[in-house]
GUBAKOL-552663 format. One record per residue (C-alpha): residue number from 0; residue in one letter; chain; x, y, z. Coordinates in steps of 0.001 Angstrom, whole numbers. Layout:
REM GUBAKOL-552663
 num residuo cadena      xx      yy      zz
 NUM       A      A       X       Y       Z
...
REM end
This chain:
REM GUBAKOL-552663
 num residuo cadena      xx      yy      zz
   0       M      A  -20058   -1252   -4488
   1       T      A  -18674     350   -7627
   2       I      A  -17429    3893   -8162
   3       N      A  -16271    4672  -11702
   4       N      A  -15654     923  -12175
   5       R      A  -12409    1171  -10196
   6       Y      A  -13680     761   -6639
   7       I      A  -14241   -2957   -6309
   8       T      A  -15233   -5462   -3656
   9       V      A  -13150   -8603   -3320
  10       N      A  -15969  -11016   -2457
  11       N      A  -15646  -12706   -5840
  12       S      A  -13040  -13618   -8401
  13       T      A  -14157  -10811  -10716
  14       A      A  -12828   -8235   -8256
  15       I      A   -9400   -9864   -8166
  16       N      A   -9425  -10237  -11947
  17       N      A  -10210   -6531  -12362
  18       A      A   -7329   -5573  -10064
  19       V      A   -4956   -7926  -11891
  20       A      A   -6066   -6464  -15234
  21       A      A   -5131   -3015  -13898
  22       L      A   -1718   -4352  -12858
  23       H      A   -1165   -5763  -16350
  24       T      A   -1930   -2371  -17922
  25       Q      A     758    -464  -15982
  26       Q      A   -1709     940  -13458
  27       V      A   -1389    1353   -9701
  28       I      A   -3916    -350   -7432
  29       A      A   -4814     -40   -3752
  30       Y      A   -5412   -3136   -1655
  31       P      A   -5658   -4041    2041
  32       T      A   -2622   -5381    3876
  33       E      A   -2013   -6452    7459
  34       A      A   -2354   -2940    8967
  35       V      A   -3159    -352    6278
  36       F      A   -4048    -146    2607
  37       G      A   -1111    -553     270
  38       L      A    -381     741   -3204
  39       G      A     769   -1875   -5651
  40       C      A    1936   -2207   -9217
  41       D      A    3884   -4598  -11423
  42       P      A    7412   -4344   -9982
  43       M      A    9061   -5220  -13294
  44       N      A    7271   -2479  -15227
  45       E      A    9286     723  -14949
  46       L      A    6423    2968  -16091
  47       A      A    4090    1492  -13456
  48       V      A    6710    1959  -10739
  49       Q      A    7295    5562  -11857
  50       R      A    3547    6183  -11588
  51       L      A    3590    4773   -8068
  52       L      A    6584    6894   -7046
  53       T      A    4910    9995   -8480
  54       I      A    1718    9342   -6503
  55       K      A    3735    8860   -3318
  56       Q      A    6226   11636   -4112
  57       R      A    8800    9042   -3114
  58       P      A   12395    9227   -4347
  59       V      A   13477    6158   -6298
  60       E      A   16635    5950   -4148
  61       K      A   14619    4688   -1174
  62       G      A   13647    1432   -2884
  63       L      A   10335    -387   -2523
  64       I      A    8889   -3347    -640
  65       L      A    7615   -6352   -2587
  66       I      A    4753   -8422   -1214
  67       A      A    4105  -12008   -2322
  68       A      A    1897  -15041   -1786
  69       N      A    4835  -17410   -1179
  70       L      A    8616  -17524   -1145
  71       A      A    8767  -19025   -4641
  72       Q      A    7312  -15798   -6057
  73       L      A   10389  -13968   -4765
  74       N      A   12966  -16293   -6384
  75       D      A   13732  -13829   -9200
  76       Y      A   14348  -11004   -6717
  77       V      A   16214  -12322   -3675
  78       D      A   19629  -13982   -3629
  79       L      A   19220  -16739   -1053
  80       T      A   22773  -17961   -1717
  81       Q      A   24036  -15050     406
  82       L      A   22045  -16239    3429
  83       S      A   22828  -19133    5744
  84       A      A   20426  -22013    6286
  85       T      A   19772  -20637    9783
  86       Q      A   18913  -17198    8392
  87       I      A   16574  -18696    5793
  88       D      A   14884  -20850    8439
  89       K      A   14338  -17794   10627
  90       I      A   12655  -15987    7724
  91       K      A   10492  -18994    6852
  92       Q      A    9277  -19207   10455
  93       T      A    7749  -15716   10122
  94       W      A    6042  -16314    6763
  95       P      A    3350  -16053    5727
  96       G      A    2912  -13233    8194
  97       P      A    3487   -9559    9008
  98       A      A    7289   -9645    8797
  99       T      A    9212   -7757    6112
 100       W      A   12809   -8850    5525
 101       V      A   15575   -6913    3799
 102       M      A   17414   -9526    1761
 103       P      A   20284   -9482    -758
 104       A      A   18884   -8680   -4208
 105       K      A   19801  -10615   -7324
 106       V      A   21994   -8585   -9675
 107       Q      A   19292   -8386  -12362
 108       V      A   16770   -6664  -10077
 109       P      A   16234   -3154  -11456
 110       K      A   17364     -92   -9516
 111       W      A   13834    1303   -9625
 112       L      A   13061   -1404   -7033
 113       T      A   16256   -1517   -4978
 114       G      A   17039    2201   -5117
 115       Q      A   20495    2945   -3753
 116       F      A   20787    -478   -2121
 117       D      A   21997   -3937   -3182
 118       S      A   19174   -5444   -1147
 119       I      A   15403   -5546   -1413
 120       A      A   12642   -5579    1210
 121       V      A   10184   -8450     771
 122       R      A    7239  -10009    2594
 123       V      A    5105  -13112    2178
 124       S      A    1741  -11980    3464
 125       A      A    -933  -14075    5142
 126       H      A   -3633  -11521    4254
 127       P      A   -6171  -13361    2053
 128       T      A   -6573  -10470    -381
 129       V      A   -2809  -10165    -874
 130       Q      A   -2590  -13927   -1350
 131       A      A   -5377  -13865   -3947
 132       L      A   -3912  -10876   -5800
 133       C      A    -376  -12228   -6001
 134       L      A   -1507  -15704   -7001
 135       A      A   -3790  -14331   -9718
 136       F      A   -1118  -11896  -10921
 137       G      A    1474  -14672  -10920
 138       G      A    4089  -12869   -8861
 139       P      A    4796  -10223   -6238
 140       I      A    3550   -6652   -6370
 141       T      A    4925   -3516   -4772
 142       S      A    3687   -2508   -1344
 143       T      A    3844    1015      30
 144       S      A    1267    2704    2223
 145       A      A   -1765    4145     430
 146       N      A   -1694    7838    1196
 147       L      A    -607   11127    -243
 148       T      A    2584   12576    1232
 149       G      A    1911   14116    4624
 150       L      A   -1429   12369    5130
 151       T      A   -2164    9388    7377
 152       P      A   -2086    5966    5665
 153       C      A   -5568    4837    4649
 154       I      A   -7218    1979    6525
 155       T      A  -10457    1739    4510
 156       A      A  -11271    1674     819
 157       A      A  -13390    4809    1309
 158       E      A  -10357    6686    2658
 159       V      A   -8310    5521    -321
 160       A      A  -11016    6672   -2716
 161       S      A  -11178   10068   -1020
 162       Q      A   -7420   10652   -1337
 163       L      A   -6364    8740   -4427
 164       E      A   -9194    7391   -6568
 165       S      A   -8451    9464   -9679
 166       L      A   -4834    8221   -9647
 167       L      A   -5560    4489   -9384
 168       G      A   -6625    1714  -11706
 169       A      A   -8472    -183   -8969
 170       I      A   -9256     -66   -5269
 171       V      A   -9899   -3474   -3722
 172       D      A  -12584   -2975   -1072
 173       E      A  -11796   -5428    1708
 174       A      A  -10810   -5042    5354
 175       V      A   -7225   -4601    6457
 176       G      A   -5773   -7088    8920
 177       E      A   -5715   -6666   12673
 178       L      A   -2147   -5388   12961
 179       A      A   -2092   -2064   14826
 180       Q      A    1274    -965   13424
 181       P      A    2969   -1481   10040
 182       T      A    4893   -4723    9662
 183       T      A    8347   -5089   11149
 184       I      A   11307   -4628    8795
 185       T      A   14423   -6648    9672
 186       D      A   17744   -7090    7884
 187       A      A   18100  -10788    7101
 188       L      A   21910  -10652    7130
 189       T      A   22534   -8607   10274
 190       G      A   19335   -8978   12270
 191       K      A   19039   -5189   12551
 192       V      A   15421   -4055   13006
 193       Y      A   14596    -990   10907
 194       R      A   10947    -716   11955
REM end
């Protein structure tokens, strides 16, 4: 199904390629995650991140979550040297899966991603669409719920289109995962659970 060439089905590689092309042109995309649709963009492109924050009406100080296909894609963002082997093993046991970890950020990670923090929230997802997107893009993308401020997060591509289509470069039409609630968010250093 196609609406204005931005509403795409992920049953073939063309759909993923179209979404990745949008990412490479500083656009924001919507894609299914474990529980709800997420909004994603190239995390290292400040203009793309600003577009995302504007759509969400989200202050930059809050920071953003990155979602990836594997731990290697996060090497440029997280400082594993600040974590113990036990802490790293605990993280690896939950990935790929619906667990978001707040980890020490490398010093070169821009503040438009970390916000007011010296850490960054990251997840290696098992969702096949996320895996395909991140592998085709060649790195992680941002992940924040697809909805306008004050509205319920979208769980279908049709809901995303209704709320956000004119603001997005692509909507990947595929089912969300079976998680009833958003992923857990845990501090890798302290073990504190934020969500």
